[in-house]
Backbone as ProteinMPNN parsed JSONL, in Angstrom:
{"seq_chain_A": "MIKTILWDFDGVIFDGMKIKANGFKELFNSAKKEQIDRFLEFHYTHGGVPRFQKIEYFYKEILGKDISFDEVNVLAKRFARIIERKLYSRDNLIKDSIGFIKKNYKKYSFHITSGAEHNELNRVCEYFNLSQYFITIEGSPPTKDILIRDILEKYNYKKEETILIGDSITDYSASLKNGIGFYGYNNIELKKFNYIESFNEFKI", "coords_chain_A": {"N_chain_A": [[-1.294, -16.226, 22.016], [-0.999, -12.858, 21.183], [1.779, -11.116, 20.0], [2.906, -9.455, 18.137], [1.994, -6.726, 16.13], [1.038, -5.722, 13.001], [0.551, -2.818, 11.186], [-1.662, -1.303, 8.917], [-1.599, 1.865, 7.198], [-2.949, 4.209, 5.84], [-6.252, 4.996, 6.466], [-6.31, 3.596, 8.807], [-4.408, 4.527, 10.709], [-4.02, 6.994, 9.704], [-5.983, 9.313, 7.992], [-5.955, 9.277, 4.965], [-7.101, 8.568, 2.558], [-9.077, 10.066, 1.182], [-7.659, 12.386, 0.537], [-5.823, 11.299, -1.255], [-7.551, 10.297, -3.177], [-8.578, 12.683, -4.244], [-6.195, 13.626, -5.227], [-5.638, 11.768, -7.268], [-7.795, 12.34, -8.938], [-7.082, 14.871, -9.831], [-4.694, 14.234, -11.092], [-5.579, 12.619, -13.189], [-7.181, 14.316, -14.707], [-7.931, 14.775, -17.334], [-9.441, 12.708, -18.157], [-12.632, 11.022, -18.753], [-15.633, 11.606, -16.806], [-17.003, 9.262, -16.014], [-14.988, 7.395, -16.2], [-13.184, 8.282, -14.267], [-14.827, 7.966, -12.003], [-15.155, 5.184, -11.971], [-12.52, 4.441, -11.511], [-12.097, 5.582, -8.954], [-13.767, 4.054, -7.371], [-12.367, 1.643, -7.456], [-10.019, 2.534, -6.182], [-10.881, 3.124, -3.521], [-11.847, 0.639, -2.729], [-9.605, -0.959, -2.835], [-7.619, -0.237, -0.818], [-5.022, -0.822, 0.14], [-3.389, -1.115, -2.043], [-0.486, -0.202, -3.858], [0.285, 3.096, -5.2], [1.569, 2.997, -7.672], [0.651, 0.645, -8.869], [-2.02, 1.306, -8.994], [-2.076, 3.42, -10.794], [-1.192, 2.075, -13.065], [-3.312, 0.275, -13.328], [-5.401, 2.077, -13.935], [-4.683, 2.992, -16.496], [-4.418, 0.588, -18.021], [-6.72, -1.017, -17.49], [-8.943, 0.693, -17.419], [-8.609, 2.845, -19.253], [-7.682, 1.317, -21.319], [-5.112, 1.3, -22.366], [-1.614, 0.793, -22.999], [1.071, 1.208, -20.684], [4.286, 2.237, -19.77], [6.881, 1.157, -17.465], [8.559, 3.299, -16.774], [6.921, 5.481, -17.435], [4.859, 5.155, -15.594], [6.28, 5.689, -13.23], [6.911, 8.41, -13.607], [4.346, 9.565, -13.533], [3.641, 8.819, -10.938], [5.411, 10.34, -9.408], [4.501, 12.886, -10.068], [1.962, 12.737, -8.959], [2.684, 12.529, -6.248], [3.662, 15.103, -5.799], [1.327, 16.559, -6.112], [-0.28, 15.789, -3.9], [1.313, 16.319, -1.727], [1.271, 18.809, -0.361], [-1.023, 18.614, 1.075], [-0.888, 16.632, 2.941], [0.192, 17.116, 5.466], [-1.429, 17.71, 7.778], [-2.688, 17.793, 11.004], [-5.276, 17.081, 11.418], [-5.753, 14.88, 9.905], [-4.972, 12.662, 11.304], [-5.931, 9.662, 12.943], [-7.414, 9.555, 15.859], [-8.383, 7.574, 17.542], [-7.042, 5.071, 16.973], [-4.371, 5.915, 17.263], [-4.215, 6.589, 19.942], [-4.354, 4.038, 21.124], [-1.979, 2.942, 20.109], [0.036, 4.572, 21.268], [-0.344, 3.926, 23.907], [0.249, 1.237, 24.02], [2.648, 0.506, 22.756], [4.943, -0.49, 23.931], [4.199, -2.894, 24.845], [3.623, -4.588, 22.722], [5.169, -5.681, 19.629], [5.367, -3.369, 17.187], [4.804, -2.68, 13.754], [4.632, -0.793, 10.72], [3.031, -1.56, 7.737], [2.484, -0.624, 4.621], [0.594, 0.5, 1.726], [1.257, 2.981, 0.9], [3.662, 5.23, -0.565], [7.065, 4.562, 0.156], [9.147, 6.449, 1.097], [7.705, 8.83, 1.353], [5.787, 8.031, 3.227], [7.416, 7.562, 5.496], [8.359, 10.174, 5.938], [5.973, 11.494, 6.628], [5.262, 10.118, 8.981], [7.438, 10.768, 10.593], [7.129, 13.534, 10.73], [4.787, 13.773, 12.266], [5.669, 12.718, 14.618], [5.424, 9.948, 14.997], [7.112, 7.858, 14.452], [8.636, 6.819, 16.545], [7.136, 4.877, 17.775], [7.165, 2.541, 16.353], [8.847, -0.357, 15.179], [9.695, -0.793, 12.556], [8.906, 1.05, 9.559], [7.331, 0.485, 6.753], [6.828, 0.962, 3.319], [5.433, 1.095, -0.057], [7.102, 0.713, -3.33], [7.828, -2.693, -2.278], [4.829, -4.794, -2.712], [2.197, -5.215, -0.245], [1.904, -7.873, 0.75], [4.433, -8.914, 0.361], [5.975, -7.194, 1.92], [5.027, -7.932, 4.457], [5.808, -10.637, 4.528], [8.613, -10.337, 4.481], [9.108, -8.997, 6.907], [8.244, -10.899, 8.778], [10.143, -12.898, 8.291], [12.631, -11.57, 8.737], [12.538, -10.777, 11.443], [11.908, -13.067, 12.664], [9.337, -13.712, 13.583], [6.601, -15.454, 15.029], [3.941, -16.807, 13.225], [1.442, -17.359, 14.337], [1.383, -15.632, 16.414], [1.087, -13.14, 15.411], [-0.628, -10.38, 13.991], [-2.414, -8.504, 11.455], [-3.679, -5.254, 11.157], [-6.068, -3.714, 9.256], [-7.798, -1.773, 6.681], [-8.947, -2.635, 4.351], [-9.91, -5.014, 1.762], [-7.674, -5.837, 0.452], [-5.73, -5.77, 2.431], [-6.645, -7.845, 4.065], [-6.288, -10.004, 2.274], [-3.501, -9.989, 2.003], [-2.69, -10.667, 4.578], [-3.828, -13.208, 4.8], [-2.416, -14.584, 2.832], [0.047, -14.736, 4.019], [-0.426, -16.213, 6.257], [-1.164, -15.116, 8.725], [-3.094, -13.571, 11.409], [-6.016, -11.441, 11.008], [-7.464, -8.249, 11.505], [-10.165, -6.199, 10.839], [-10.829, -2.694, 10.282], [-12.486, 0.448, 10.404], [-14.047, 0.127, 8.122], [-16.974, -0.996, 7.12], [-17.53, -3.125, 5.474], [-15.767, -5.071, 6.146], [-16.676, -6.351, 8.352], [-17.353, -8.982, 8.415], [-15.137, -10.358, 9.1], [-12.76, -10.698, 11.864], [-13.221, -7.791, 13.773], [-12.639, -4.368, 14.569], [-14.373, -2.153, 16.358], [-13.917, 0.045, 17.954], [-10.866, 1.205, 19.301], [-10.815, 1.676, 21.976], [-12.199, -0.338, 23.139], [-10.866, -2.545, 22.334], [-9.575, -5.734, 22.62], [-7.179, -8.25, 22.506]], "CA_chain_A": [[-1.068, -14.873, 22.542], [-0.479, -11.966, 20.154], [2.945, -10.338, 20.418], [3.308, -8.543, 17.06], [0.888, -6.138, 15.374], [1.39, -4.999, 11.781], [-0.475, -1.805, 10.968], [-1.823, -0.51, 7.708], [-1.486, 3.289, 7.553], [-4.113, 4.961, 5.358], [-7.534, 4.447, 6.886], [-6.185, 2.982, 10.134], [-3.678, 5.484, 11.532], [-4.037, 8.288, 9.015], [-7.134, 9.358, 7.088], [-5.398, 9.846, 3.743], [-7.722, 8.036, 1.343], [-9.761, 11.143, 0.452], [-6.597, 13.229, -0.022], [-5.254, 10.61, -2.411], [-8.601, 10.252, -4.202], [-8.569, 13.989, -4.904], [-4.941, 13.693, -5.975], [-5.813, 11.001, -8.503], [-8.72, 13.083, -9.806], [-6.296, 15.937, -10.464], [-3.714, 13.595, -11.977], [-6.278, 12.072, -14.365], [-8.267, 15.267, -14.969], [-8.329, 14.801, -18.745], [-10.293, 11.533, -18.414], [-14.077, 11.219, -18.636], [-16.129, 11.475, -15.443], [-17.318, 7.863, -15.698], [-13.71, 6.703, -16.02], [-12.702, 8.69, -12.943], [-15.696, 7.336, -11.0], [-14.805, 3.762, -11.931], [-11.214, 4.328, -10.863], [-12.205, 5.896, -7.531], [-14.344, 2.862, -6.735], [-11.227, 0.73, -7.293], [-9.114, 3.145, -5.203], [-11.401, 2.957, -2.162], [-11.994, -0.791, -2.43], [-8.274, -1.565, -2.717], [-6.845, 0.77, -0.12], [-3.629, -1.187, 0.367], [-2.649, -1.272, -3.302], [0.392, 0.946, -4.096], [-0.117, 4.05, -6.246], [2.141, 2.555, -8.94], [-0.275, -0.331, -9.433], [-3.289, 1.981, -9.279], [-1.872, 4.159, -12.052], [-1.149, 1.07, -14.129], [-4.682, -0.212, -13.47], [-6.195, 3.102, -14.615], [-4.349, 3.011, -17.921], [-4.64, -0.695, -18.713], [-8.06, -1.577, -17.318], [-9.995, 1.68, -17.629], [-8.381, 3.522, -20.534], [-7.334, 0.324, -22.34], [-3.847, 1.712, -22.978], [-0.387, 0.316, -22.381], [1.882, 2.23, -20.035], [5.58, 1.653, -19.423], [7.359, 1.296, -16.088], [9.066, 4.67, -16.619], [5.777, 6.389, -17.467], [4.197, 5.012, -14.287], [7.085, 6.403, -12.238], [6.747, 9.847, -13.843], [3.028, 9.931, -13.021], [3.663, 8.645, -9.481], [6.105, 11.513, -8.86], [3.583, 14.013, -10.22], [0.927, 12.51, -7.945], [3.274, 12.863, -4.948], [3.728, 16.566, -5.696], [-0.044, 17.053, -5.976], [-0.846, 15.552, -2.564], [2.263, 16.632, -0.652], [0.879, 19.984, 0.418], [-2.248, 18.33, 1.817], [-0.671, 15.511, 3.855], [0.734, 17.466, 6.777], [-2.442, 18.301, 8.652], [-2.957, 16.917, 12.156], [-6.669, 16.631, 11.329], [-5.784, 13.597, 9.206], [-4.633, 11.579, 12.22], [-7.083, 8.967, 13.527], [-7.079, 9.594, 17.287], [-8.771, 6.302, 18.163], [-5.951, 4.095, 16.852], [-3.123, 6.477, 17.775], [-4.272, 6.449, 21.398], [-3.998, 2.652, 21.438], [-0.566, 2.759, 19.773], [0.86, 5.245, 22.281], [-0.525, 3.248, 25.187], [0.633, -0.182, 23.984], [3.804, 0.212, 21.891], [5.96, -1.248, 24.679], [3.616, -4.213, 25.136], [3.667, -5.362, 21.483], [6.081, -5.238, 18.567], [4.574, -2.675, 16.173], [5.385, -2.327, 12.464], [3.699, -0.304, 9.702], [3.172, -2.113, 6.384], [1.52, 0.235, 3.934], [0.661, 0.691, 0.287], [1.765, 4.329, 0.639], [5.056, 5.243, -1.036], [7.908, 4.35, 1.338], [9.8, 7.658, 1.606], [6.647, 9.751, 1.755], [5.228, 7.465, 4.448], [8.339, 7.816, 6.6], [8.371, 11.616, 6.209], [4.731, 11.821, 7.331], [5.361, 9.565, 10.343], [8.432, 11.578, 11.303], [6.531, 14.858, 10.949], [3.807, 13.672, 13.342], [6.315, 12.059, 15.769], [4.891, 8.593, 15.144], [8.148, 6.861, 14.163], [9.146, 6.25, 17.793], [6.277, 3.795, 18.261], [7.231, 1.402, 15.439], [10.18, -0.92, 14.93], [9.954, -0.419, 11.164], [7.821, 1.67, 8.813], [7.613, -0.002, 5.406], [5.843, 1.286, 2.303], [5.602, 0.537, -1.401], [7.021, -0.734, -3.533], [7.0, -3.73, -2.876], [3.438, -4.935, -2.292], [2.034, -5.467, 1.181], [2.15, -9.273, 1.111], [5.889, -9.097, 0.407], [6.43, -6.483, 3.117], [4.71, -8.778, 5.605], [6.688, -11.807, 4.458], [9.98, -9.95, 4.834], [9.159, -8.703, 8.344], [8.155, -12.181, 9.488], [11.421, -13.596, 8.143], [13.728, -10.807, 9.331], [12.434, -10.718, 12.905], [11.609, -14.421, 13.123], [8.085, -13.698, 14.313], [5.725, -16.599, 14.845], [2.726, -16.365, 12.529], [0.281, -17.45, 15.22], [1.482, -14.542, 17.38], [1.143, -11.913, 14.623], [-1.839, -9.98, 13.275], [-2.42, -7.27, 10.675], [-4.883, -4.437, 11.264], [-6.205, -2.989, 7.999], [-9.135, -1.262, 6.366], [-9.353, -3.023, 2.992], [-9.825, -6.441, 1.429], [-6.283, -6.072, 0.083], [-5.033, -6.083, 3.682], [-7.051, -9.204, 4.437], [-5.643, -10.946, 1.353], [-2.065, -10.032, 2.322], [-2.529, -11.419, 5.827], [-4.166, -14.598, 4.491], [-1.297, -15.141, 2.056], [1.178, -14.959, 4.924], [-0.818, -17.097, 7.343], [-1.3, -14.411, 10.005], [-4.449, -13.124, 11.702], [-6.43, -10.153, 10.451], [-8.553, -7.487, 12.118], [-10.618, -5.079, 10.032], [-11.078, -1.447, 11.003], [-12.865, 1.628, 9.628], [-14.663, -0.285, 6.857], [-18.028, -1.926, 7.537], [-17.524, -4.313, 4.624], [-14.857, -6.051, 6.747], [-17.257, -6.855, 9.594], [-17.465, -10.448, 8.356], [-13.907, -10.868, 9.71], [-12.529, -10.048, 13.15], [-13.421, -6.377, 13.471], [-12.439, -3.424, 15.665], [-15.294, -1.012, 16.31], [-13.167, 1.134, 18.582], [-9.695, 0.707, 20.03], [-11.081, 1.791, 23.418], [-12.757, -1.617, 23.583], [-10.147, -3.607, 21.635], [-8.765, -6.672, 23.402], [-6.749, -9.376, 21.688]], "C_chain_A": [[-0.412, -13.997, 21.465], [0.661, -11.11, 20.72], [3.335, -9.269, 19.402], [2.073, -8.039, 16.316], [1.466, -5.355, 14.205], [0.227, -4.068, 11.454], [-0.482, -1.324, 9.525], [-1.792, 0.958, 8.145], [-2.729, 4.075, 7.139], [-5.403, 4.271, 5.772], [-7.504, 3.813, 8.257], [-5.506, 3.941, 11.115], [-3.885, 6.903, 11.003], [-5.154, 8.275, 7.986], [-6.724, 10.024, 5.777], [-6.091, 9.421, 2.46], [-8.402, 9.133, 0.514], [-8.741, 12.084, -0.195], [-6.064, 12.604, -1.305], [-6.283, 10.478, -3.533], [-8.635, 11.565, -4.974], [-7.302, 14.19, -5.719], [-5.021, 12.943, -7.294], [-6.752, 11.716, -9.47], [-7.982, 14.212, -10.537], [-5.299, 15.346, -11.455], [-4.36, 13.141, -13.282], [-7.374, 13.023, -14.861], [-8.696, 15.361, -16.433], [-9.246, 13.628, -19.106], [-11.769, 11.888, -18.256], [-14.522, 10.961, -17.193], [-16.409, 10.018, -15.082], [-16.055, 7.02, -15.507], [-13.116, 7.021, -14.65], [-13.509, 7.995, -11.847], [-15.367, 5.852, -10.85], [-13.467, 3.555, -11.223], [-11.317, 4.575, -9.355], [-12.851, 4.756, -6.752], [-13.25, 1.83, -6.465], [-10.297, 1.24, -6.194], [-9.594, 2.886, -3.779], [-11.532, 1.484, -1.768], [-10.644, -1.44, -2.154], [-7.308, -0.568, -2.076], [-5.37, 0.46, 0.013], [-2.791, -1.346, -0.882], [-1.787, -0.032, -3.546], [-0.08, 1.817, -5.257], [0.407, 3.642, -7.614], [1.19, 1.589, -9.642], [-1.62, 0.316, -9.781], [-3.195, 2.775, -10.579], [-1.873, 3.194, -13.23], [-2.553, 0.522, -14.399], [-5.527, 0.789, -14.259], [-5.94, 3.079, -16.121], [-4.757, 1.716, -18.614], [-6.089, -1.155, -18.659], [-9.177, -0.584, -17.631], [-9.827, 2.404, -18.962], [-8.086, 2.542, -21.669], [-6.052, 0.672, -23.081], [-2.669, 1.059, -22.261], [0.344, 1.492, -21.742], [3.166, 1.573, -19.553], [5.906, 1.892, -17.948], [7.818, 2.736, -15.827], [7.929, 5.687, -16.601], [4.994, 6.344, -16.156], [4.955, 5.801, -13.226], [6.963, 7.919, -12.385], [5.409, 10.325, -13.258], [2.969, 9.814, -11.497], [4.351, 9.833, -8.808], [5.218, 12.76, -8.958], [2.469, 13.939, -9.177], [1.445, 12.909, -6.56], [3.333, 14.376, -4.742], [2.332, 17.163, -5.483], [-0.529, 16.939, -4.531], [0.047, 16.037, -1.423], [1.789, 17.768, 0.231], [-0.334, 19.718, 1.313], [-2.046, 17.278, 2.914], [-0.404, 15.937, 5.293], [-0.249, 18.263, 7.634], [-2.767, 17.313, 9.765], [-4.403, 16.407, 12.153], [-6.783, 15.269, 10.649], [-5.478, 12.41, 10.112], [-5.898, 10.984, 12.831], [-6.795, 8.752, 15.012], [-7.352, 8.272, 17.99], [-7.615, 5.304, 18.137], [-4.641, 4.614, 17.428], [-3.081, 6.416, 19.301], [-3.858, 5.051, 21.83], [-2.501, 2.412, 21.208], [0.33, 3.363, 20.851], [0.81, 4.512, 23.619], [0.115, 1.858, 25.211], [1.913, -0.5, 23.218], [4.934, -0.528, 22.608], [5.486, -2.674, 24.988], [3.723, -5.147, 23.939], [4.805, -4.86, 20.594], [5.226, -4.669, 17.444], [5.406, -2.411, 14.92], [4.282, -1.721, 11.601], [4.04, -0.988, 8.382], [2.088, -1.467, 5.535], [1.709, 0.227, 2.424], [1.12, 2.095, -0.087], [3.229, 4.257, 0.213], [6.001, 5.356, 0.159], [8.486, 5.648, 1.91], [8.789, 8.688, 2.099], [6.03, 9.318, 3.085], [6.113, 7.774, 5.651], [8.425, 9.3, 6.941], [7.133, 12.032, 7.008], [4.793, 11.34, 8.78], [6.341, 10.365, 11.191], [7.84, 12.943, 11.662], [5.571, 14.847, 12.135], [4.352, 12.952, 14.584], [5.751, 10.668, 16.049], [5.98, 7.514, 15.042], [8.624, 6.134, 15.416], [8.354, 5.038, 18.274], [6.403, 2.509, 17.442], [8.669, 0.944, 15.227], [10.608, -0.613, 13.505], [8.701, 0.212, 10.576], [8.103, 1.4, 7.342], [6.467, 0.342, 4.45], [6.209, 0.724, 0.946], [6.634, 1.324, -2.208], [7.959, -1.444, -2.552], [5.564, -3.759, -2.327], [3.369, -5.387, -0.835], [2.314, -6.921, 1.57], [3.651, -9.563, 1.197], [6.472, -8.379, 1.615], [6.214, -7.328, 4.371], [5.632, -9.986, 5.65], [8.088, -11.467, 4.947], [10.121, -9.637, 6.32], [9.113, -9.99, 9.158], [9.49, -12.916, 9.449], [12.551, -12.88, 8.883], [13.717, -10.864, 10.853], [12.052, -12.063, 13.524], [10.35, -14.464, 13.993], [7.292, -14.981, 14.029], [4.402, -16.122, 14.247], [1.509, -16.371, 13.447], [0.284, -16.355, 16.291], [1.443, -13.159, 16.713], [-0.202, -11.639, 13.953], [-1.555, -8.721, 12.444], [-3.741, -6.558, 10.923], [-4.979, -3.576, 10.015], [-7.634, -2.591, 7.715], [-9.609, -1.665, 4.971], [-9.228, -4.526, 2.79], [-8.417, -6.808, 0.971], [-5.462, -6.44, 1.313], [-5.366, -7.501, 4.137], [-6.336, -10.239, 3.576], [-4.156, -11.101, 1.667], [-1.814, -10.82, 3.596], [-2.797, -12.903, 5.588], [-3.011, -15.284, 3.765], [-0.108, -15.481, 2.942], [0.834, -15.801, 6.153], [-0.874, -16.433, 8.703], [-2.742, -13.964, 10.188], [-4.735, -11.75, 11.127], [-7.559, -9.563, 11.277], [-8.898, -6.318, 11.209], [-10.914, -3.874, 10.897], [-11.512, -0.376, 10.007], [-13.426, 1.285, 8.246], [-15.701, -1.357, 7.169], [-18.082, -3.179, 6.673], [-16.616, -5.406, 5.178], [-15.421, -6.658, 8.025], [-17.466, -8.363, 9.593], [-16.209, -11.123, 8.897], [-13.856, -10.397, 11.166], [-12.541, -8.542, 12.911], [-13.278, -5.527, 14.728], [-13.395, -2.251, 15.469], [-14.608, 0.234, 16.853], [-11.995, 0.534, 19.339], [-9.852, 0.867, 21.536], [-11.565, 0.468, 23.999], [-11.977, -2.806, 23.039], [-9.31, -4.432, 22.602], [-8.431, -7.863, 22.529], [-6.827, -10.649, 22.514]], "O_chain_A": [[0.618, -14.369, 20.904], [0.526, -10.474, 21.765], [4.008, -8.296, 19.744], [1.212, -8.826, 15.921], [2.275, -4.446, 14.387], [-0.933, -4.482, 11.449], [0.562, -0.978, 8.973], [-1.942, 1.257, 9.329], [-3.476, 4.552, 7.994], [-5.616, 3.099, 5.463], [-8.557, 3.517, 8.823], [-5.991, 4.136, 12.23], [-3.917, 7.871, 11.762], [-5.265, 7.338, 7.196], [-7.085, 11.168, 5.505], [-5.709, 9.867, 1.378], [-8.312, 9.129, -0.713], [-8.927, 12.526, -1.329], [-5.878, 13.287, -2.312], [-5.927, 10.54, -4.71], [-8.71, 11.569, -6.202], [-7.321, 14.837, -6.766], [-4.532, 13.421, -8.318], [-6.531, 11.702, -10.681], [-8.234, 14.47, -11.714], [-5.088, 15.9, -12.534], [-3.763, 13.263, -14.352], [-8.392, 12.568, -15.381], [-9.724, 15.967, -16.735], [-9.764, 13.56, -20.22], [-12.11, 12.928, -17.693], [-13.886, 10.207, -16.456], [-16.092, 9.582, -13.975], [-16.054, 6.053, -14.745], [-12.61, 6.135, -13.961], [-12.941, 7.493, -10.877], [-15.31, 5.33, -9.737], [-13.301, 2.619, -10.441], [-10.696, 3.862, -8.566], [-12.508, 4.525, -5.592], [-13.204, 1.221, -5.396], [-9.836, 0.457, -5.362], [-8.809, 2.476, -2.923], [-11.348, 1.131, -0.603], [-10.545, -2.358, -1.34], [-6.335, -0.123, -2.685], [-4.543, 1.372, 0.004], [-1.608, -1.676, -0.798], [-2.293, 1.087, -3.453], [-0.753, 1.345, -6.173], [-0.243, 3.912, -8.624], [0.951, 1.696, -10.845], [-2.276, -0.08, -10.744], [-4.139, 2.793, -11.37], [-2.482, 3.464, -14.265], [-2.939, 0.328, -15.552], [-6.283, 0.398, -15.149], [-6.876, 3.14, -16.919], [-5.375, 1.748, -19.678], [-6.631, -1.629, -19.658], [-10.254, -0.991, -18.067], [-10.79, 2.559, -19.713], [-8.222, 2.889, -22.843], [-5.912, 0.381, -24.269], [-2.727, 0.805, -21.058], [0.244, 2.628, -22.207], [3.136, 0.478, -18.992], [5.283, 2.72, -17.283], [7.504, 3.316, -14.787], [7.97, 6.649, -15.834], [4.524, 7.373, -15.67], [4.347, 6.502, -12.417], [6.918, 8.634, -11.383], [5.346, 11.351, -12.58], [2.315, 10.624, -10.84], [3.913, 10.281, -7.748], [5.191, 13.585, -8.045], [2.086, 14.95, -8.589], [0.731, 13.551, -5.789], [3.084, 14.869, -3.642], [2.175, 18.149, -4.763], [-1.12, 17.877, -3.997], [-0.407, 16.155, -0.285], [1.899, 17.688, 1.455], [-0.634, 20.51, 2.207], [-2.941, 17.059, 3.729], [-0.733, 15.211, 6.231], [0.067, 19.341, 8.138], [-3.08, 16.151, 9.508], [-4.714, 15.414, 12.81], [-7.792, 14.581, 10.8], [-5.704, 11.264, 9.721], [-6.823, 11.711, 13.192], [-6.021, 7.866, 15.376], [-6.639, 7.895, 18.919], [-7.251, 4.753, 19.176], [-3.878, 3.848, 18.018], [-2.016, 6.211, 19.883], [-3.101, 4.891, 22.788], [-1.839, 1.759, 22.015], [1.282, 2.723, 21.295], [1.789, 4.482, 24.364], [0.481, 1.355, 26.273], [2.238, -1.675, 23.045], [5.789, -1.129, 21.957], [6.283, -3.541, 25.346], [3.892, -6.355, 24.106], [5.327, -3.762, 20.785], [4.452, -5.393, 16.82], [6.555, -1.979, 15.002], [3.117, -2.097, 11.737], [5.197, -0.996, 7.959], [0.903, -1.741, 5.721], [2.802, -0.013, 1.909], [1.349, 2.377, -1.263], [3.947, 3.33, 0.588], [5.765, 6.152, 1.068], [8.324, 5.914, 3.102], [8.992, 9.333, 3.127], [5.784, 10.147, 3.961], [5.623, 8.197, 6.698], [8.551, 9.653, 8.113], [7.23, 12.823, 7.946], [4.419, 12.071, 9.698], [6.094, 10.608, 12.372], [8.036, 13.44, 12.771], [5.539, 15.795, 12.919], [3.592, 12.615, 15.492], [5.619, 10.265, 17.204], [5.783, 6.387, 15.496], [8.976, 4.956, 15.351], [8.846, 4.259, 19.091], [5.81, 1.492, 17.801], [9.584, 1.758, 15.111], [11.749, -0.219, 13.267], [7.585, -0.05, 11.026], [8.999, 2.004, 6.752], [5.301, 0.059, 4.726], [7.174, -0.029, 0.811], [7.002, 2.44, -1.844], [8.851, -0.779, -2.026], [5.148, -2.87, -1.584], [4.349, -5.875, -0.271], [2.906, -7.17, 2.621], [4.082, -10.372, 2.019], [7.373, -8.906, 2.268], [7.09, -7.43, 5.229], [6.176, -10.316, 6.704], [8.681, -12.212, 5.728], [11.137, -9.971, 6.93], [9.865, -10.147, 10.12], [9.92, -13.489, 10.45], [13.34, -13.519, 9.58], [14.768, -10.986, 11.481], [11.895, -12.184, 14.739], [10.305, -15.162, 15.006], [7.322, -15.511, 12.918], [3.819, -15.144, 14.716], [0.646, -15.498, 13.35], [-0.71, -16.175, 16.995], [1.724, -12.143, 17.349], [-0.835, -12.547, 13.415], [-0.599, -7.986, 12.695], [-4.802, -7.183, 10.903], [-4.074, -2.79, 9.736], [-8.563, -3.008, 8.406], [-10.574, -1.095, 4.461], [-8.539, -5.217, 3.539], [-8.009, -7.964, 1.087], [-4.601, -7.317, 1.25], [-4.485, -8.259, 4.542], [-5.836, -11.239, 4.091], [-3.614, -12.204, 1.606], [-0.835, -11.561, 3.687], [-2.081, -13.757, 6.11], [-2.677, -16.432, 4.058], [0.652, -16.403, 2.648], [1.697, -16.07, 6.989], [-0.661, -17.086, 9.724], [-3.525, -13.974, 9.238], [-3.821, -10.992, 10.801], [-8.481, -10.263, 11.695], [-8.022, -5.532, 10.847], [-11.211, -4.0, 12.085], [-10.976, -0.296, 8.901], [-13.292, 2.071, 7.308], [-15.347, -2.501, 7.451], [-18.628, -4.197, 7.101], [-16.685, -6.55, 4.73], [-14.723, -7.403, 8.713], [-17.725, -8.959, 10.638], [-16.212, -12.332, 9.13], [-14.798, -9.769, 11.648], [-11.938, -8.065, 11.95], [-13.731, -5.907, 15.808], [-13.246, -1.46, 14.538], [-14.708, 1.322, 16.286], [-12.121, -0.527, 19.95], [-9.103, 0.26, 22.3], [-11.375, 0.184, 25.181], [-12.372, -3.953, 23.25], [-8.452, -3.906, 23.31], [-9.313, -8.426, 21.881], [-6.507, -11.728, 22.017]]}, "name": "protein", "num_of_chains": 1, "seq": "MIKTILWDFDGVIFDGMKIKANGFKELFNSAKKEQIDRFLEFHYTHGGVPRFQKIEYFYKEILGKDISFDEVNVLAKRFARIIERKLYSRDNLIKDSIGFIKKNYKKYSFHITSGAEHNELNRVCEYFNLSQYFITIEGSPPTKDILIRDILEKYNYKKEETILIGDSITDYSASLKNGIGFYGYNNIELKKFNYIESFNEFKI"}
């Protein structure tokens, strides 16, 4: 019997992937189009990866350049400023999942575990009055597998009673690493796993 549901944010509760893709395009606007295209493929495939790691990936794997921890943080702050003005639109909310959350938050223990930056994530949730439905709202850094591990330990949740709902293979990997169940959502490539077509029909 499932008692605890861990939620990814972007792509599951909030449709922020396109906003962030456009933010990265602006951040890396001096790069070649083919480099940007290659990066955006990585961005969409690895939705749960924090922006810090995505910036590092762009420099090391696509540009072939070293980048320091401090330089990554500077770029991450610039990225946050680029997307901030675009985040606070109610059109970005995914009504299907939010309806389920509002209806069931007293039935299950809900937590958000996201690759989105922690403070920004909490501001967005507070702005849309979503915070009341979750016991904790945790973002990056650290990585999602560590966030999940820490929640399981802190609240003494049983792994067999806990699932993660996510929209990327990164989410699946994080759940697998922690020995909890996984349900894919909003990404047809995840249909080979347990998959939620619509929360109106979702039964655990």
